[in-house]
C-alpha positions, -999 to +999 in steps of 0.1 A: -423-712+781-427-707+740-456-732+725-442-767+724-455-768+685-425-742+683-401-762+693-411-797+675-415-775+642-380-766+640-364-798+647-387-817+620-375-784+596-338-791+605-342-828+603-354-827+569-333-806+555-303-825+569-323-856+544-323-831+514-284-828+520-271-861+526-295-873+489-275-847+471-241-844+491-211-859+467-229-861+441-225-835+410-237-805+425-248-768+406-229-741+422-230-707+419-212-679+437-229-653+452-194-631+461-160-641+449-157-674+476-196-668+487-213-703+475-247-712+467-261-746+456-292-760+441-295-774+478-295-744+497-325-733+475-344-763+479-337-767+515-350-727+522-385-736+495-390-766+518-387-747+550-411-716+540-436-737+526-435-757+562-441-723+579-463-709+559-488-737+564-482-740+601-476-703+611-487-678+580-487-650+605-444-655+611-421-636+595-386-655+582-352-643+578-335-667+560-302-670+534-312-674+503-345-655+500-344-631+521-368-617+548-373-596+576-340-580+578-348-555+603-363-569+639-400-575+635-427-572+659-437-606+670-422-646+653-396-646+634-382-676+625-342-673+612-330-698+591-295-711+576-304-738+555-268-753+549-241-736+575-209-743+561-222-747+521-181-743+509-180-773+530-206-784+516-200-785+480-165-796+484-176-827+496-163-819+533-190-833+555-188-806+580-222-786+577-255-782+595-289-768+591-295-741+617-333-728+627-342-698+652-372-685+665-377-653+681-398-635+695-395-597+694-359-603+686-353-625+715-343-662+704-370-686+724-363-719+701-329-731+682-324-760+666-293-774+645-289-807+627-256-818+610-269-851+594-230-865+590-230-874+623-264-875+630-267-847+662-291-830+669-288-797+693-318-779+705-326-753+733-355-736+747-353-704+766-349-717+807-351-748+800-313-761+793-292-773+760-296-808+740-280-832+720-301-858+707-322-860+738-290-856+763-282-827+784-252-807+774-230-785+795-198-762+781-162-774+795-149-762+828-113-742+813-104-715+832-074-701+812-064-699+775-033-718+775-060-751+787-083-743+761-092-750+725-108-722+706-126-722+669-134-692+647-143-683+609-128-662+583-157-637+565-160-641+523-139-606+523-115-622+538-089-617+511-092-578+514-083-582+547-061-607+556-040-584+581-069-581+606-081-613+603-054-637+605-039-609+634-063-615+658-062-659+653-024-655+657-030-635+690-051-667+700-030-688+685-002-681+708-022-679+739-044-707+737-040-747+735-056-748+701-074-731+676-094-746+648-112-736+618-140-757+608-163-736+587-198-736+598-203-711+627-235-732+634-214-764+643-190-740+659-214-726+683-228-759+692-195-773+700-191-748+731-223-755+745-211-793+742-180-785+756-160-799+732-145-766+719-141-736+746-149-707+730-153-699+697-154-660+679-161-640+644-168-616+631-191-599+597-219-629+604-258-632+595-280-637+619-288-667+602-255-680+610-255-676+646-290-671+661-301-707+670-262-715+683-262-688+705-294-697+721-280-732+722-241-719+740-262-697+768-288-727+777-256-750+782-245-729+808-220-706+786-219-666+778-228-651+746-220-616+739-208-593+705-172-593+700-166-560+726-182-578+749-213-558+746-249-576+751-257-604+722-276-591+691-283-616+660-286-593+636-254-576+650-230-597+630-202-603+656-203-629+684-181-643+715-194-673+731-175-690+755-179-713+789-180-686+811-148-687+826-128-675+794-151-647+784-129-617+796-100-627+787-114-630+754-125-600+755-094-584+766-072-601+736-097-587+710-102-554+722-064-551+730-053-561+693-081-536+681-063-510+695-027-520+688-040-519+649-056-483+657-027-468+667-037-463+703-017-464+729-026-480+763-035-455+789 
């Protein structure tokens, strides 16, 4: 088991991040663009600075990978904190209360501790490897849905969606045609937490960063779900794509994704 101070620190960091987020939420924020539709606010930067100061004081020998100031892009030996100061920045900048802070601690590339805090709902999701997943201290578990037609799915769109509309919306449409419902909330970390809590049955997305998914992937796994890359291969946080399900739906979703990709590539089924 990880050192107990690791989870305590993760919780402290994301809750403090949530307090800072709410202080400025709905105010006249300074917003910059990192890309055509990729936003960053003054709060993203302030929260990350707070977090880096906390880790520097408490664990000065630990590595950090975080959204706004970078860090260990390749998997380093030993402990590495992976932090998103605001997951759902576009929602946040528009005054939409679907955002969170997301934090994982990987040791030698394996997530051991995770904490995600949604301050708007005061929901704290946590997990430790081998110890289960929790929402505000209560154990959570993935759903029991066994068929796509009975499932509510959730996904997100990458920042270069304008250049790949047919691809991204095409796969979205494939699942719309098979599932009970498909949602898009704008925060990958919250999406993953909702799969872990049984509110959603599965989540898929590509072109992500480690800070978007490292924490949520551990929470889903510890809630009894299954997490892989979208091709069904073992999950790696820095791979940039993820499929997280309640387990029952996993093979069906891998098949839908692979069949869609084969058709786009012009490959006929054997």
